[in-house]
Backbone as JSON Lines, residues from 0, in Angstrom:
{"i":0,"aa":"M","n":[-58.39,-13.79,32.37],"ca":[-57.4,-13.62,33.43],"c":[-56.03,-13.35,32.84]}
{"i":1,"aa":"L","n":[-55.66,-14.1,31.78],"ca":[-54.35,-13.91,31.16],"c":[-54.22,-12.51,30.58]}
{"i":2,"aa":"Q","n":[-55.31,-12.02,29.98],"ca":[-55.29,-10.67,29.41],"c":[-55.06,-9.64,30.51]}
{"i":3,"aa":"H","n":[-55.69,-9.82,31.65],"ca":[-55.54,-8.87,32.74],"c":[-54.11,-8.88,33.26]}
{"i":4,"aa":"I","n":[-53.54,-10.06,33.44],"ca":[-52.17,-10.17,33.94],"c":[-51.2,-9.51,32.96]}
{"i":5,"aa":"L","n":[-51.4,-9.77,31.66],"ca":[-50.52,-9.18,30.65],"c":[-50.63,-7.67,30.64]}
{"i":6,"aa":"S","n":[-51.84,-7.16,30.73],"ca":[-52.04,-5.71,30.71],"c":[-51.38,-5.05,31.91]}
{"i":7,"aa":"V","n":[-51.57,-5.65,33.09],"ca":[-50.95,-5.08,34.3],"c":[-49.44,-5.1,34.18]}
{"i":8,"aa":"A","n":[-48.89,-6.19,33.65],"ca":[-47.44,-6.31,33.51],"c":[-46.89,-5.26,32.56]}
{"i":9,"aa":"L","n":[-47.58,-5.03,31.44],"ca":[-47.1,-4.07,30.46],"c":[-47.21,-2.64,30.98]}
{"i":10,"aa":"V","n":[-48.25,-2.36,31.74],"ca":[-48.37,-1.03,32.33],"c":[-47.31,-0.81,33.39]}
{"i":11,"aa":"A","n":[-47.05,-1.85,34.2],"ca":[-46.12,-1.7,35.31],"c":[-44.67,-1.66,34.86]}
{"i":12,"aa":"A","n":[-44.34,-2.35,33.77],"ca":[-42.95,-2.49,33.36],"c":[-42.24,-1.15,33.17]}
{"i":13,"aa":"P","n":[-42.77,-0.23,32.37],"ca":[-42.05,1.04,32.2],"c":[-41.99,1.87,33.45]}
{"i":14,"aa":"L","n":[-43.04,1.78,34.29],"ca":[-43.05,2.56,35.53],"c":[-42.0,2.03,36.5]}
{"i":15,"aa":"V","n":[-41.91,0.69,36.6],"ca":[-40.92,0.09,37.48],"c":[-39.52,0.4,36.99]}
{"i":16,"aa":"A","n":[-39.32,0.27,35.67],"ca":[-38.0,0.53,35.1],"c":[-37.58,1.97,35.34]}
{"i":17,"aa":"S","n":[-38.53,2.89,35.22],"ca":[-38.21,4.3,35.42],"c":[-37.92,4.61,36.87]}
{"i":18,"aa":"A","n":[-38.57,3.87,37.77],"ca":[-38.39,4.14,39.19],"c":[-37.17,3.44,39.76]}
{"i":19,"aa":"S","n":[-36.6,2.48,39.03],"ca":[-35.47,1.72,39.53],"c":[-34.23,2.59,39.56]}
{"i":20,"aa":"P","n":[-33.33,2.31,40.53],"ca":[-32.07,3.05,40.57],"c":[-31.3,2.86,39.28]}
{"i":21,"aa":"I","n":[-30.61,3.9,38.85],"ca":[-29.84,3.85,37.63],"c":[-28.52,3.17,37.91]}
{"i":22,"aa":"S","n":[-28.2,2.16,37.15],"ca":[-26.97,1.42,37.39],"c":[-25.76,2.26,37.06]}
{"i":23,"aa":"S","n":[-24.62,1.82,37.54],"ca":[-23.39,2.55,37.29],"c":[-23.01,2.52,35.83]}
{"i":24,"aa":"V","n":[-23.52,1.54,35.1],"ca":[-23.2,1.45,33.68],"c":[-24.06,2.41,32.88]}
{"i":25,"aa":"A","n":[-25.34,2.49,33.28],"ca":[-26.24,3.35,32.53],"c":[-25.93,4.8,32.8]}
{"i":26,"aa":"A","n":[-26.05,5.61,31.77],"ca":[-25.81,7.03,31.9],"c":[-26.88,7.79,31.17]}
{"i":27,"aa":"P","n":[-28.04,8.0,31.81],"ca":[-29.13,8.69,31.12],"c":[-28.74,10.09,30.73]}
{"i":28,"aa":"D","n":[-29.08,10.45,29.52],"ca":[-28.71,11.76,29.03],"c":[-29.39,12.87,29.8]}
{"i":29,"aa":"T","n":[-30.52,12.54,30.47],"ca":[-31.23,13.57,31.21],"c":[-30.48,14.0,32.46]}
{"i":30,"aa":"L","n":[-29.51,13.21,32.9],"ca":[-28.76,13.58,34.09],"c":[-27.54,14.41,33.74]}
{"i":31,"aa":"G","n":[-27.39,14.7,32.48],"ca":[-26.29,15.52,32.07],"c":[-24.99,14.78,31.96]}
{"i":32,"aa":"V","n":[-25.04,13.45,32.01],"ca":[-23.84,12.65,31.9],"c":[-23.62,12.32,30.44]}
{"i":33,"aa":"T","n":[-22.41,12.44,30.0],"ca":[-22.11,12.16,28.6],"c":[-22.32,10.69,28.31]}
{"i":34,"aa":"T","n":[-23.11,10.38,27.29],"ca":[-23.36,8.99,26.94],"c":[-22.19,8.45,26.16]}
{"i":35,"aa":"T","n":[-22.12,7.12,26.07],"ca":[-21.01,6.5,25.39],"c":[-21.03,6.81,23.92]}
{"i":36,"aa":"A","n":[-19.87,6.86,23.3],"ca":[-19.79,7.22,21.89],"c":[-20.39,6.17,21.0]}
{"i":37,"aa":"S","n":[-20.52,4.94,21.5],"ca":[-21.05,3.87,20.66],"c":[-22.55,3.94,20.52]}
{"i":38,"aa":"I","n":[-23.21,4.83,21.26],"ca":[-24.66,4.95,21.16],"c":[-24.99,6.34,20.68]}
{"i":39,"aa":"P","n":[-25.01,6.56,19.37],"ca":[-25.28,7.89,18.83],"c":[-26.69,8.34,19.14]}
{"i":40,"aa":"R","n":[-26.86,9.62,19.31],"ca":[-28.17,10.16,19.62],"c":[-28.95,10.34,18.33]}
{"i":41,"aa":"A","n":[-30.09,9.66,18.26],"ca":[-30.9,9.74,17.05],"c":[-31.44,11.13,16.84]}
{"i":42,"aa":"T","n":[-31.5,11.92,17.89],"ca":[-32.09,13.24,17.77],"c":[-31.13,14.25,17.16]}
{"i":43,"aa":"S","n":[-29.95,13.8,16.8],"ca":[-29.01,14.72,16.19],"c":[-29.52,15.23,14.85]}
{"i":44,"aa":"G","n":[-30.62,14.62,14.35],"ca":[-31.18,15.06,13.09],"c":[-32.02,16.31,13.19]}
{"i":45,"aa":"N","n":[-32.05,16.96,14.38],"ca":[-32.86,18.16,14.55],"c":[-32.39,19.31,13.68]}
{"i":46,"aa":"S","n":[-31.16,19.24,13.18],"ca":[-30.64,20.32,12.38],"c":[-31.17,20.28,10.95]}
{"i":47,"aa":"R","n":[-31.86,19.23,10.59],"ca":[-32.39,19.11,9.23],"c":[-33.59,20.03,9.04]}
{"i":48,"aa":"P","n":[-34.03,20.26,7.79],"ca":[-35.21,21.1,7.55],"c":[-36.44,20.58,8.3]}
{"i":49,"aa":"W","n":[-37.31,21.49,8.72],"ca":[-38.43,21.13,9.59],"c":[-39.38,20.14,8.93]}
{"i":50,"aa":"Y","n":[-39.47,20.21,7.6],"ca":[-40.43,19.36,6.89],"c":[-39.9,17.95,6.64]}
{"i":51,"aa":"R","n":[-38.66,17.7,6.95],"ca":[-38.08,16.39,6.68],"c":[-38.23,15.5,7.92]}
{"i":52,"aa":"P","n":[-38.91,14.36,7.79],"ca":[-39.12,13.5,8.96],"c":[-37.8,12.97,9.52]}
{"i":53,"aa":"N","n":[-37.83,12.7,10.82],"ca":[-36.67,12.11,11.48],"c":[-36.72,10.59,11.47]}
{"i":54,"aa":"H","n":[-37.93,10.04,11.31],"ca":[-38.04,8.57,11.35],"c":[-39.31,8.13,10.64]}
{"i":55,"aa":"V","n":[-39.34,6.85,10.33],"ca":[-40.54,6.22,9.78],"c":[-41.02,5.18,10.79]}
{"i":56,"aa":"V","n":[-42.32,4.92,10.76],"ca":[-42.96,4.07,11.77],"c":[-43.84,3.04,11.07]}
{"i":57,"aa":"L","n":[-43.83,1.82,11.6],"ca":[-44.76,0.78,11.17],"c":[-45.26,0.08,12.43]}
{"i":58,"aa":"Q","n":[-46.58,0.0,12.57],"ca":[-47.11,-0.61,13.79],"c":[-48.4,-1.35,13.49]}
{"i":59,"aa":"T","n":[-48.81,-2.17,14.46],"ca":[-50.08,-2.87,14.36],"c":[-50.82,-2.7,15.68]}
{"i":60,"aa":"G","n":[-52.13,-2.58,15.6],"ca":[-52.96,-2.47,16.8],"c":[-52.99,-1.07,17.36]}
{"i":61,"aa":"G","n":[-53.4,-0.99,18.63],"ca":[-53.47,0.29,19.31],"c":[-54.68,1.12,18.94]}
{"i":62,"aa":"G","n":[-55.63,0.52,18.23],"ca":[-56.79,1.29,17.81],"c":[-56.53,2.22,16.65]}
{"i":63,"aa":"L","n":[-55.35,2.07,16.02],"ca":[-54.98,2.96,14.92],"c":[-54.9,2.21,13.6]}
{"i":64,"aa":"G","n":[-55.42,0.97,13.59],"ca":[-55.42,0.19,12.36],"c":[-54.75,-1.16,12.57]}
{"i":65,"aa":"M","n":[-55.23,-2.15,11.8],"ca":[-54.57,-3.46,11.87],"c":[-53.11,-3.31,11.48]}
{"i":66,"aa":"V","n":[-52.88,-2.45,10.5],"ca":[-51.52,-2.06,10.17],"c":[-51.53,-0.56,9.9]}
{"i":67,"aa":"A","n":[-50.52,0.11,10.42],"ca":[-50.44,1.56,10.24],"c":[-48.98,1.94,10.01]}
{"i":68,"aa":"G","n":[-48.79,2.88,9.14],"ca":[-47.44,3.34,8.84],"c":[-47.41,4.84,8.63]}
{"i":69,"aa":"G","n":[-46.24,5.4,8.8],"ca":[-46.13,6.84,8.61],"c":[-44.75,7.34,8.94]}
{"i":70,"aa":"A","n":[-44.68,8.6,9.23],"ca":[-43.4,9.25,9.51],"c":[-43.54,10.1,10.76]}
{"i":71,"aa":"G","n":[-42.38,10.45,11.32],"ca":[-42.41,11.21,12.56],"c":[-41.32,12.25,12.63]}
{"i":72,"aa":"F","n":[-41.53,13.2,13.55],"ca":[-40.6,14.31,13.72],"c":[-40.16,14.38,15.18]}
{"i":73,"aa":"T","n":[-38.9,14.66,15.37],"ca":[-38.39,14.91,16.72],"c":[-38.51,16.4,16.99]}
{"i":74,"aa":"L","n":[-39.44,16.76,17.87],"ca":[-39.7,18.18,18.15],"c":[-38.66,18.72,19.13]}
{"i":75,"aa":"K","n":[-38.33,17.92,20.12],"ca":[-37.27,18.19,21.07],"c":[-36.51,16.89,21.25]}
{"i":76,"aa":"D","n":[-35.48,16.89,22.1],"ca":[-34.72,15.67,22.3],"c":[-35.61,14.51,22.75]}
{"i":77,"aa":"R","n":[-36.63,14.81,23.51],"ca":[-37.44,13.75,24.1],"c":[-38.9,13.79,23.65]}
{"i":78,"aa":"L","n":[-39.22,14.65,22.72],"ca":[-40.6,14.83,22.28],"c":[-40.72,14.52,20.8]}
{"i":79,"aa":"E","n":[-41.66,13.65,20.45],"ca":[-41.82,13.24,19.06],"c":[-43.28,13.36,18.63]}
{"i":80,"aa":"L","n":[-43.46,13.63,17.35],"ca":[-44.79,13.67,16.74],"c":[-44.8,12.69,15.58]}
{"i":81,"aa":"D","n":[-45.68,11.68,15.65],"ca":[-45.8,10.69,14.59],"c":[-47.13,10.88,13.86]}
{"i":82,"aa":"I","n":[-47.07,10.86,12.55],"ca":[-48.27,10.95,11.71],"c":[-48.44,9.62,11.0]}
{"i":83,"aa":"L","n":[-49.59,8.95,11.22],"ca":[-49.79,7.6,10.71],"c":[-51.06,7.5,9.88]}
{"i":84,"aa":"V","n":[-51.03,6.58,8.94],"ca":[-52.22,6.18,8.18],"c":[-52.41,4.69,8.38]}
{"i":85,"aa":"G","n":[-53.59,4.3,8.84],"ca":[-53.85,2.9,9.14],"c":[-54.97,2.32,8.3]}
{"i":86,"aa":"Y","n":[-55.07,1.01,8.37],"ca":[-56.09,0.32,7.55],"c":[-56.57,-0.92,8.29]}
{"i":87,"aa":"V","n":[-57.89,-1.16,8.21],"ca":[-58.49,-2.38,8.74],"c":[-59.34,-2.99,7.63]}
{"i":88,"aa":"P","n":[-59.07,-4.22,7.21],"ca":[-59.86,-4.84,6.14],"c":[-61.32,-5.04,6.55]}
{"i":89,"aa":"E","n":[-62.19,-5.08,5.57],"ca":[-63.62,-5.27,5.82],"c":[-63.9,-6.55,6.59]}
{"i":90,"aa":"K","n":[-63.1,-7.55,6.35],"ca":[-63.28,-8.86,7.0],"c":[-63.28,-8.74,8.52]}
{"i":91,"aa":"Y","n":[-62.56,-7.78,9.06],"ca":[-62.39,-7.68,10.5],"c":[-63.2,-6.54,11.12]}
{"i":92,"aa":"A","n":[-63.82,-5.71,10.3],"ca":[-64.54,-4.56,10.87],"c":[-65.93,-4.39,10.3]}
{"i":93,"aa":"G","n":[-66.35,-5.26,9.38],"ca":[-67.65,-5.1,8.78],"c":[-67.64,-4.16,7.59]}
{"i":94,"aa":"S","n":[-66.71,-3.25,7.58],"ca":[-66.45,-2.38,6.44],"c":[-64.98,-2.02,6.47]}
{"i":95,"aa":"A","n":[-64.43,-1.73,5.32],"ca":[-63.01,-1.36,5.27],"c":[-62.82,0.0,5.92]}
{"i":96,"aa":"L","n":[-61.88,0.08,6.84],"ca":[-61.65,1.32,7.58],"c":[-60.3,1.91,7.22]}
{"i":97,"aa":"S","n":[-60.3,3.2,7.04],"ca":[-59.05,3.95,6.86],"c":[-58.92,4.93,8.02]}
{"i":98,"aa":"L","n":[-57.76,4.95,8.63],"ca":[-57.57,5.78,9.81],"c":[-56.39,6.73,9.62]}
{"i":99,"aa":"A","n":[-56.58,7.95,10.03],"ca":[-55.49,8.93,10.07],"c":[-55.29,9.33,11.52]}
{"i":100,"aa":"S","n":[-54.07,9.33,11.97],"ca":[-53.83,9.6,13.38],"c":[-52.54,10.39,13.57]}
{"i":101,"aa":"A","n":[-52.47,11.03,14.72],"ca":[-51.27,11.76,15.14],"c":[-50.99,11.39,16.58]}
{"i":102,"aa":"K","n":[-49.74,11.04,16.86],"ca":[-49.33,10.68,18.22],"c":[-48.25,11.66,18.69]}
{"i":103,"aa":"L","n":[-48.43,12.17,19.89],"ca":[-47.41,13.01,20.51],"c":[-46.83,12.22,21.67]}
{"i":104,"aa":"L","n":[-45.52,11.95,21.63],"ca":[-44.88,11.04,22.58],"c":[-43.73,11.73,23.3]}
{"i":105,"aa":"Y","n":[-43.64,11.47,24.59],"ca":[-42.56,12.04,25.4],"c":[-41.83,10.91,26.12]}
{"i":106,"aa":"S","n":[-40.53,10.83,25.9],"ca":[-39.69,9.79,26.53],"c":[-38.62,10.5,27.36]}
{"i":107,"aa":"P","n":[-38.78,10.55,28.67],"ca":[-37.87,11.36,29.5],"c":[-36.47,10.8,29.64]}
{"i":108,"aa":"W","n":[-36.31,9.49,29.48],"ca":[-34.99,8.91,29.69],"c":[-34.57,8.01,28.53]}
{"i":109,"aa":"T","n":[-33.29,8.05,28.24],"ca":[-32.67,7.09,27.33],"c":[-31.5,6.45,28.07]}
{"i":110,"aa":"L","n":[-31.58,5.15,28.28],"ca":[-30.58,4.45,29.08],"c":[-29.76,3.51,28.21]}
{"i":111,"aa":"P","n":[-28.45,3.7,28.12],"ca":[-27.62,2.71,27.43],"c":[-27.67,1.37,28.15]}
{"i":112,"aa":"I","n":[-27.68,0.31,27.38],"ca":[-27.69,-1.02,27.98],"c":[-26.36,-1.7,27.78]}
{"i":113,"aa":"K","n":[-26.02,-1.91,26.52],"ca":[-24.77,-2.59,26.2],"c":[-24.43,-2.32,24.75]}
{"i":114,"aa":"D","n":[-23.16,-1.99,24.52],"ca":[-22.69,-1.72,23.16],"c":[-23.63,-0.75,22.46]}
{"i":115,"aa":"K","n":[-24.32,-1.25,21.43],"ca":[-25.17,-0.37,20.62],"c":[-26.64,-0.37,21.06]}
{"i":116,"aa":"W","n":[-26.92,-1.0,22.18],"ca":[-28.32,-1.11,22.61],"c":[-28.65,-0.03,23.65]}
{"i":117,"aa":"S","n":[-29.85,0.47,23.57],"ca":[-30.34,1.41,24.57],"c":[-31.84,1.21,24.72]}
{"i":118,"aa":"V","n":[-32.38,1.76,25.79],"ca":[-33.81,1.6,26.05],"c":[-34.39,2.91,26.54]}
{"i":119,"aa":"K","n":[-35.58,3.19,26.08],"ca":[-36.38,4.27,26.65],"c":[-37.41,3.58,27.51]}
{"i":120,"aa":"P","n":[-37.2,3.54,28.83],"ca":[-38.07,2.72,29.68],"c":[-39.49,3.23,29.8]}
{"i":121,"aa":"L","n":[-39.67,4.51,29.58],"ca":[-41.02,5.07,29.75],"c":[-41.31,6.04,28.62]}
{"i":122,"aa":"T","n":[-42.38,5.79,27.94],"ca":[-42.9,6.72,26.94],"c":[-44.37,6.99,27.26]}
{"i":123,"aa":"V","n":[-44.7,8.25,27.38],"ca":[-46.09,8.64,27.63],"c":[-46.53,9.6,26.52]}
{"i":124,"aa":"G","n":[-47.81,9.65,26.29],"ca":[-48.27,10.56,25.25],"c":[-49.76,10.47,25.04]}
{"i":125,"aa":"G","n":[-50.17,11.1,23.97],"ca":[-51.57,11.1,23.61],"c":[-51.72,11.01,22.1]}
{"i":126,"aa":"Y","n":[-52.92,10.73,21.65],"ca":[-53.13,10.63,20.21],"c":[-54.51,11.13,19.84]}
{"i":127,"aa":"F","n":[-54.62,11.45,18.57],"ca":[-55.89,11.83,17.96],"c":[-56.05,10.98,16.71]}
{"i":128,"aa":"S","n":[-57.23,10.43,16.5],"ca":[-57.43,9.6,15.31],"c":[-58.79,9.9,14.68]}
{"i":129,"aa":"Y","n":[-58.81,9.76,13.38],"ca":[-60.05,9.9,12.62],"c":[-60.22,8.65,11.75]}
{"i":130,"aa":"T","n":[-61.4,8.06,11.82],"ca":[-61.68,6.83,11.08],"c":[-62.69,7.1,9.98]}
{"i":131,"aa":"H","n":[-62.35,6.71,8.79],"ca":[-63.26,6.84,7.65],"c":[-63.72,5.45,7.23]}
{"i":132,"aa":"G","n":[-65.04,5.33,7.0],"ca":[-65.56,4.05,6.52],"c":[-66.35,3.28,7.54]}
{"i":133,"aa":"T","n":[-66.64,3.88,8.7],"ca":[-67.44,3.16,9.69],"c":[-68.83,2.87,9.12]}
{"i":134,"aa":"I","n":[-69.44,1.79,9.56],"ca":[-70.71,1.35,9.01],"c":[-71.8,2.39,9.26]}
{"i":135,"aa":"N","n":[-72.52,2.7,8.21],"ca":[-73.65,3.64,8.29],"c":[-73.25,5.02,8.8]}
{"i":136,"aa":"D","n":[-71.99,5.31,8.72],"ca":[-71.52,6.55,9.31],"c":[-72.1,7.78,8.61]}
{"i":137,"aa":"E","n":[-72.4,7.63,7.36],"ca":[-72.8,8.81,6.61],"c":[-74.25,8.75,6.13]}
{"i":138,"aa":"E","n":[-75.06,7.87,6.7],"ca":[-76.47,7.82,6.32],"c":[-77.25,8.79,7.19]}
{"i":139,"aa":"P","n":[-77.85,9.79,6.58],"ca":[-78.55,10.81,7.37],"c":[-79.88,10.29,7.93]}
{"i":140,"aa":"N","n":[-80.23,10.81,9.09],"ca":[-81.53,10.53,9.71],"c":[-81.76,9.06,10.05]}
{"i":141,"aa":"Q","n":[-80.72,8.28,10.16],"ca":[-80.9,6.87,10.52],"c":[-81.22,6.73,12.0]}
{"i":142,"aa":"Y","n":[-80.65,7.59,12.8],"ca":[-80.89,7.55,14.24],"c":[-81.49,8.88,14.68]}
{"i":143,"aa":"T","n":[-82.23,8.82,15.76],"ca":[-82.79,10.05,16.3],"c":[-81.66,10.96,16.78]}
{"i":144,"aa":"K","n":[-81.92,12.24,16.78],"ca":[-80.91,13.2,17.17],"c":[-80.46,12.94,18.6]}
{"i":145,"aa":"G","n":[-79.18,12.84,18.78],"ca":[-78.62,12.62,20.11],"c":[-78.45,11.17,20.47]}
{"i":146,"aa":"Y","n":[-78.88,10.23,19.59],"ca":[-78.75,8.8,19.89],"c":[-77.28,8.45,20.08]}
{"i":147,"aa":"Y","n":[-76.46,8.88,19.13],"ca":[-75.01,8.79,19.3],"c":[-74.5,10.2,19.57]}
{"i":148,"aa":"W","n":[-74.44,10.54,20.84],"ca":[-74.03,11.91,21.18],"c":[-72.54,12.1,21.04]}
{"i":149,"aa":"F","n":[-71.81,10.97,20.99],"ca":[-70.36,11.06,20.84],"c":[-69.99,10.8,19.39]}
{"i":150,"aa":"S","n":[-68.82,11.24,19.04],"ca":[-68.35,11.02,17.68],"c":[-68.06,9.54,17.45]}
{"i":151,"aa":"T","n":[-68.5,9.03,16.32],"ca":[-68.23,7.63,15.99],"c":[-66.95,7.47,15.19]}
{"i":152,"aa":"D","n":[-66.36,8.55,14.78],"ca":[-65.17,8.42,13.94],"c":[-63.95,9.18,14.47]}
{"i":153,"aa":"T","n":[-64.09,9.91,15.53],"ca":[-62.97,10.68,16.06],"c":[-62.7,10.26,17.5]}
{"i":154,"aa":"R","n":[-61.47,9.95,17.78],"ca":[-61.08,9.51,19.13],"c":[-59.84,10.26,19.57]}
{"i":155,"aa":"I","n":[-59.79,10.56,20.86],"ca":[-58.56,11.02,21.49],"c":[-58.22,10.04,22.6]}
{"i":156,"aa":"G","n":[-56.94,9.84,22.83],"ca":[-56.57,8.83,23.8],"c":[-55.22,9.1,24.43]}
{"i":157,"aa":"A","n":[-54.83,8.22,25.35],"ca":[-53.56,8.32,26.05],"c":[-52.77,7.04,25.82]}
{"i":158,"aa":"L","n":[-51.44,7.17,25.89],"ca":[-50.54,6.05,25.61],"c":[-49.48,5.94,26.69]}
{"i":159,"aa":"L","n":[-48.99,4.73,26.9],"ca":[-47.87,4.48,27.79],"c":[-47.13,3.25,27.27]}
{"i":160,"aa":"G","n":[-45.8,3.32,27.22],"ca":[-45.07,2.19,26.69],"c":[-43.58,2.29,26.93]}
{"i":161,"aa":"S","n":[-42.83,1.49,26.17],"ca":[-41.37,1.45,26.25],"c":[-40.8,1.21,24.86]}
{"i":162,"aa":"R","n":[-39.49,1.46,24.73],"ca":[-38.85,1.3,23.43],"c":[-37.43,0.77,23.6]}
{"i":163,"aa":"L","n":[-37.09,-0.23,22.8],"ca":[-35.75,-0.8,22.78],"c":[-35.1,-0.46,21.44]}
{"i":164,"aa":"S","n":[-33.88,0.11,21.48],"ca":[-33.25,0.62,20.26],"c":[-31.88,-0.02,20.04]}
{"i":165,"aa":"Y","n":[-31.56,-0.14,18.76],"ca":[-30.24,-0.63,18.33],"c":[-29.64,0.42,17.4]}
{"i":166,"aa":"A","n":[-28.4,0.82,17.69],"ca":[-27.74,1.86,16.91],"c":[-27.24,1.3,15.59]}
{"i":167,"aa":"L","n":[-27.7,1.89,14.5],"ca":[-27.26,1.52,13.16],"c":[-26.15,2.47,12.7]}
{"i":168,"aa":"P","n":[-25.45,2.12,11.65],"ca":[-24.47,3.07,11.1],"c":[-25.16,4.36,10.7]}
{"i":169,"aa":"P","n":[-24.49,5.49,10.82],"ca":[-25.12,6.78,10.49],"c":[-25.5,6.85,9.02]}
{"i":170,"aa":"T","n":[-26.39,7.77,8.71],"ca":[-26.8,7.95,7.33],"c":[-25.67,8.58,6.52]}
{"i":171,"aa":"A","n":[-25.87,8.63,5.21],"ca":[-24.86,9.24,4.34],"c":[-24.65,10.71,4.68]}
{"i":172,"aa":"S","n":[-25.69,11.32,5.24],"ca":[-25.6,12.73,5.63],"c":[-24.98,12.92,7.01]}
{"i":173,"aa":"G","n":[-24.66,11.78,7.66],"ca":[-24.02,11.88,8.96],"c":[-24.95,11.87,10.15]}
{"i":174,"aa":"Y","n":[-26.26,11.67,9.91],"ca":[-27.21,11.63,11.01],"c":[-27.15,10.27,11.71]}
{"i":175,"aa":"A","n":[-27.1,10.31,13.02],"ca":[-27.18,9.06,13.78],"c":[-28.57,8.47,13.62]}
{"i":176,"aa":"R","n":[-28.68,7.17,13.7],"ca":[-29.99,6.56,13.53],"c":[-30.07,5.27,14.33]}
{"i":177,"aa":"N","n":[-31.27,4.95,14.74],"ca":[-31.57,3.75,15.5],"c":[-32.72,2.99,14.84]}
{"i":178,"aa":"L","n":[-32.7,1.69,15.03],"ca":[-33.87,0.87,14.73],"c":[-34.45,0.47,16.07]}
{"i":179,"aa":"S","n":[-35.71,0.81,16.28],"ca":[-36.33,0.61,17.6],"c":[-37.58,-0.26,17.47]}
{"i":180,"aa":"A","n":[-37.76,-1.1,18.48],"ca":[-39.01,-1.86,18.64],"c":[-39.73,-1.3,19.85]}
{"i":181,"aa":"F","n":[-41.02,-1.11,19.73],"ca":[-41.75,-0.51,20.85],"c":[-43.08,-1.2,21.06]}
{"i":182,"aa":"Y","n":[-43.57,-1.04,22.25],"ca":[-44.96,-1.4,22.53],"c":[-45.62,-0.24,23.24]}
{"i":183,"aa":"E","n":[-46.9,-0.11,23.05],"ca":[-47.68,0.93,23.71],"c":[-49.02,0.36,24.15]}
{"i":184,"aa":"L","n":[-49.42,0.72,25.35],"ca":[-50.77,0.43,25.82],"c":[-51.55,1.73,25.81]}
{"i":185,"aa":"G","n":[-52.73,1.69,25.23],"ca":[-53.49,2.91,25.11],"c":[-54.96,2.71,25.42]}
{"i":186,"aa":"T","n":[-55.62,3.8,25.6],"ca":[-57.07,3.8,25.74],"c":[-57.58,5.1,25.14]}
{"i":187,"aa":"N","n":[-58.88,5.25,25.05],"ca":[-59.42,6.48,24.45],"c":[-60.6,7.0,25.23]}
{"i":188,"aa":"D","n":[-61.09,8.13,24.81],"ca":[-62.15,8.81,25.54],"c":[-63.4,7.96,25.69]}
{"i":189,"aa":"L","n":[-63.79,7.24,24.63],"ca":[-65.0,6.43,24.68],"c":[-64.84,5.23,25.6]}
{"i":190,"aa":"Y","n":[-63.67,4.6,25.56],"ca":[-63.42,3.47,26.46],"c":[-63.46,3.91,27.92]}
{"i":191,"aa":"I","n":[-62.84,5.04,28.2],"ca":[-62.82,5.54,29.59],"c":[-64.23,5.84,30.06]}
{"i":192,"aa":"L","n":[-65.02,6.44,29.2],"ca":[-66.41,6.75,29.57],"c":[-67.2,5.46,29.8]}
{"i":193,"aa":"S","n":[-66.98,4.47,28.93],"ca":[-67.68,3.19,29.1],"c":[-67.3,2.54,30.42]}
{"i":194,"aa":"Y","n":[-66.02,2.64,30.77],"ca":[-65.58,2.05,32.05],"c":[-66.21,2.79,33.23]}
{"i":195,"aa":"A","n":[-66.25,4.11,33.14],"ca":[-66.82,4.89,34.23],"c":[-68.29,4.57,34.46]}
{"i":196,"aa":"Q","n":[-69.0,4.22,33.38],"ca":[-70.43,3.94,33.49],"c":[-70.74,2.46,33.73]}
{"i":197,"aa":"N","n":[-69.71,1.62,33.62],"ca":[-69.93,0.16,33.77],"c":[-68.81,-0.46,34.58]}
{"i":198,"aa":"R","n":[-68.5,0.1,35.72],"ca":[-67.36,-0.38,36.49],"c":[-67.58,-1.78,37.05]}
{"i":199,"aa":"K","n":[-68.84,-2.18,37.19],"ca":[-69.1,-3.53,37.68],"c":[-68.89,-4.58,36.59]}
{"i":200,"aa":"S","n":[-68.98,-4.17,35.35],"ca":[-68.87,-5.12,34.24],"c":[-67.5,-5.07,33.57]}
{"i":201,"aa":"L","n":[-66.83,-3.93,33.67],"ca":[-65.55,-3.76,33.0],"c":[-64.43,-3.58,34.01]}
{"i":202,"aa":"S","n":[-63.26,-4.03,33.64],"ca":[-62.07,-3.79,34.44],"c":[-61.16,-2.85,33.65]}
{"i":203,"aa":"P","n":[-60.17,-2.24,34.29],"ca":[-59.25,-1.36,33.54],"c":[-58.59,-2.08,32.37]}
{"i":204,"aa":"A","n":[-58.33,-3.38,32.53],"ca":[-57.68,-4.12,31.43],"c":[-58.58,-4.21,30.2]}
{"i":205,"aa":"D","n":[-59.9,-4.14,30.42],"ca":[-60.83,-4.25,29.29],"c":[-60.79,-3.04,28.37]}
{"i":206,"aa":"I","n":[-60.28,-1.93,28.87],"ca":[-60.29,-0.72,28.05],"c":[-58.9,-0.37,27.53]}
{"i":207,"aa":"L","n":[-57.96,-1.3,27.68],"ca":[-56.61,-1.07,27.17],"c":[-56.42,-1.8,25.86]}
{"i":208,"aa":"V","n":[-55.72,-1.17,24.93],"ca":[-55.38,-1.81,23.66],"c":[-53.87,-1.77,23.49]}
{"i":209,"aa":"L","n":[-53.34,-2.82,22.92],"ca":[-51.89,-2.98,22.77],"c":[-51.48,-2.72,21.32]}
{"i":210,"aa":"S","n":[-50.4,-2.0,21.17],"ca":[-49.81,-1.84,19.84],"c":[-48.35,-2.24,19.89]}
{"i":211,"aa":"L","n":[-47.87,-2.82,18.8],"ca":[-46.47,-3.21,18.64],"c":[-45.96,-2.59,17.36]}
{"i":212,"aa":"G","n":[-44.73,-2.12,17.38],"ca":[-44.25,-1.47,16.18],"c":[-42.75,-1.34,16.1]}
{"i":213,"aa":"L","n":[-42.33,-0.84,14.95],"ca":[-40.92,-0.57,14.68],"c":[-40.77,0.88,14.25]}
{"i":214,"aa":"K","n":[-39.65,1.47,14.64],"ca":[-39.37,2.85,14.29],"c":[-37.93,2.92,13.79]}
{"i":215,"aa":"L","n":[-37.74,3.5,12.62],"ca":[-36.41,3.58,12.02],"c":[-36.05,5.04,11.77]}
{"i":216,"aa":"D","n":[-34.96,5.48,12.38],"ca":[-34.47,6.84,12.13],"c":[-33.9,6.93,10.72]}
{"i":217,"aa":"I","n":[-34.17,8.04,10.05],"ca":[-33.71,8.19,8.67],"c":[-32.92,9.49,8.52]}
């Protein structure tokens, strides 16, 4: 019951925040209102070479590894691509797992809160992941053809979450930067299919996974 309540609350929070009237203090950049000077835009790093990441990421959970880290790029002001490498020890998965994943995230609003704090109330996106090291994954002819008709190591999924940011001093190159804490609730193709085939046994909360992480603009 507690898991269900928590899942519903986390899913509803960004949607409610996004639907709430914008206060007179908040000035979302999407409305064309000039934001306060004390909250530098982290996306100002778009002028850097394309191969240079805009931020680094460290997270746990979300189906992308017990711990996962990587770097990300700001494709547009509100669109980001994160590339992560994750790891799950053998103790927790039966075999040591290595995961490579890519997340595409869209955050339509950035709302100043106070001084150097801001929030992205809604982040939506999708991900692709590949897992190496699953048990018996590479033993030929162990199962009859079609027994596992779905991929056991490749997943695609959807994400929804929020992000709280604190403005740090700019880099030596003059790029604005933030340190952000985020959470994301996600699911994947296999979970959704399992739910569709077992709706009497599973609830939507059963197919959601939570990730928590930090993102630092560089």
